[in-house]
C-alpha positions as CSV (number, residue, x, y, z in Angstrom):
1,M,2.0,9.6,25.1
2,H,-0.3,6.6,24.4
3,R,1.0,3.5,25.8
4,I,-0.1,0.2,24.0
5,E,0.7,-3.4,25.7
6,V,0.0,-6.4,23.3
7,T,1.4,-9.8,22.6
8,T,1.8,-11.5,19.2
9,K,2.6,-14.9,18.3
10,P,4.9,-14.6,15.2
11,N,4.9,-18.3,14.0
12,G,2.4,-21.1,13.5
13,A,-1.3,-21.1,13.2
14,G,-3.0,-18.2,14.1
15,R,0.1,-16.1,13.9
16,N,-0.2,-12.3,14.2
17,W,2.1,-9.4,14.1
18,L,1.9,-5.4,14.5
19,E,2.0,-3.1,11.4
20,V,2.0,0.7,11.2
21,G,0.0,2.3,8.2
22,S,-3.3,4.0,7.3
23,Y,-6.5,3.1,5.6
24,E,-7.0,4.6,2.3
25,I,-10.5,4.5,0.1
26,D,-10.0,3.0,-3.2
27,S,-11.7,4.0,-6.4
28,L,-14.8,1.7,-5.6
29,G,-15.2,3.3,-2.1
30,R,-13.6,0.2,-0.3
31,K,-11.4,0.7,2.7
32,Q,-8.0,-0.9,1.9
33,W,-5.2,-1.2,4.6
34,V,-1.9,0.3,3.3
35,K,1.1,-0.7,5.3
36,N,3.9,2.0,5.9
37,N,6.3,0.2,8.4
38,V,6.7,-1.9,11.4
39,P,6.6,-0.2,14.7
40,Y,10.2,-1.4,15.7
41,Q,11.7,0.6,12.6
42,D,9.5,3.9,13.0
43,P,11.8,6.4,14.7
44,K,8.5,8.2,16.1
45,L,7.8,5.3,18.1
46,T,9.4,4.0,21.4
47,V,9.1,0.3,21.4
48,D,10.2,-2.5,23.7
49,R,9.8,-6.1,22.7
50,Q,10.6,-9.0,24.9
51,Y,10.3,-12.6,23.8
52,S,9.2,-15.6,25.6
53,E,11.3,-18.2,26.8
54,R,10.8,-20.4,24.0
55,G,10.4,-17.4,21.4
56,E,6.6,-18.4,20.9
57,T,5.4,-15.0,21.8
58,I,6.4,-11.3,21.9
59,D,5.3,-8.9,24.5
60,W,5.3,-5.5,23.0
61,I,5.1,-2.0,24.7
62,V,4.5,0.7,22.0
63,L,4.4,4.4,23.2
64,I,2.6,6.6,20.7
65,P,3.4,10.4,20.8
66,E,0.0,12.6,20.6
67,S,0.7,13.8,17.0
68,Y,1.5,10.7,15.4
69,P,-0.2,10.4,12.2
70,N,-0.3,6.5,11.5
71,T,-2.6,3.7,12.9
72,L,-1.2,0.8,14.7
73,V,-2.9,-2.7,13.7
74,K,-2.3,-6.1,15.0
75,I,-2.7,-8.5,11.9
76,T,-3.8,-12.2,12.6
77,Y,-3.4,-14.7,9.8
78,D,-4.8,-18.2,9.9
79,R,-6.4,-20.5,7.3
80,L,-10.0,-19.7,8.1
81,N,-9.5,-16.0,8.3
82,P,-6.7,-15.0,6.1
83,K,-6.2,-11.5,7.2
84,D,-8.1,-10.1,10.1
85,L,-7.0,-6.6,11.3
86,E,-7.4,-5.1,15.0
87,I,-7.1,-1.6,15.4
88,L,-4.7,-1.0,18.4
89,W,-4.5,2.7,18.0
90,E,-6.0,5.5,15.4
91,P,-5.2,9.2,15.3
92,G,-7.9,11.1,16.5
93,N,-9.6,8.1,18.0
94,T,-8.4,7.9,21.9
95,S,-9.9,6.9,24.8
96,D,-8.6,9.7,26.7
97,S,-9.9,12.4,24.1
98,N,-13.7,12.2,25.6
99,E,-12.5,12.5,29.2
100,S,-10.1,15.3,28.2
101,L,-13.1,17.3,26.5
102,E,-15.2,16.9,29.5
103,H,-12.3,18.5,31.6
104,K,-12.0,21.3,29.0
105,K,-15.7,21.9,29.1
106,K,-15.3,22.1,33.0
107,R,-12.3,24.3,33.1
108,A,-14.3,26.7,30.6
109,F,-17.2,27.2,32.9
110,E,-14.8,27.7,36.0
111,L,-13.1,30.3,34.0
112,A,-16.4,31.9,32.8
113,A,-18.2,31.9,36.1
114,D,-18.2,35.5,36.8
115,N,-19.3,36.7,33.4
116,E,-22.9,36.0,32.3
117,E,-22.4,36.7,28.7
118,L,-19.7,34.3,28.3
119,L,-21.4,31.6,30.2
120,S,-24.6,31.8,28.1
121,L,-22.6,31.8,25.1
122,L,-20.8,28.7,26.4
123,K,-24.1,27.1,27.2
124,E,-25.5,27.9,23.8
125,L,-22.2,26.5,22.1
126,L,-22.1,23.4,24.1
127,H,-25.9,22.6,24.6
128,D,-25.5,22.1,28.1
């Protein structure tokens, strides 16, 4: 599970909120955001929200399963920048994936240590 911690400001100037959805390419080739849901209504997500004392901000903790198909964004709205999207999580684009891939490569070489043919094949495939 991936853990996202973020603070939003639901009211006033510079307000922002969270949405779950995906990007779709329109007929002109532009990337458009399509909202599917809000995090606290999505049954696949585990969400904890805590409001500040005066209710000015919301602290979110969102747990995202490994196979979650949607993107989580923070949308900021103000007069100067009517709709600014910040991607908090995107499927297939995790920070752990690079580390995990390196670990898998290392483990493959460890398992193939006694087999020269397999080692040469791994080196050829992985360009190491």
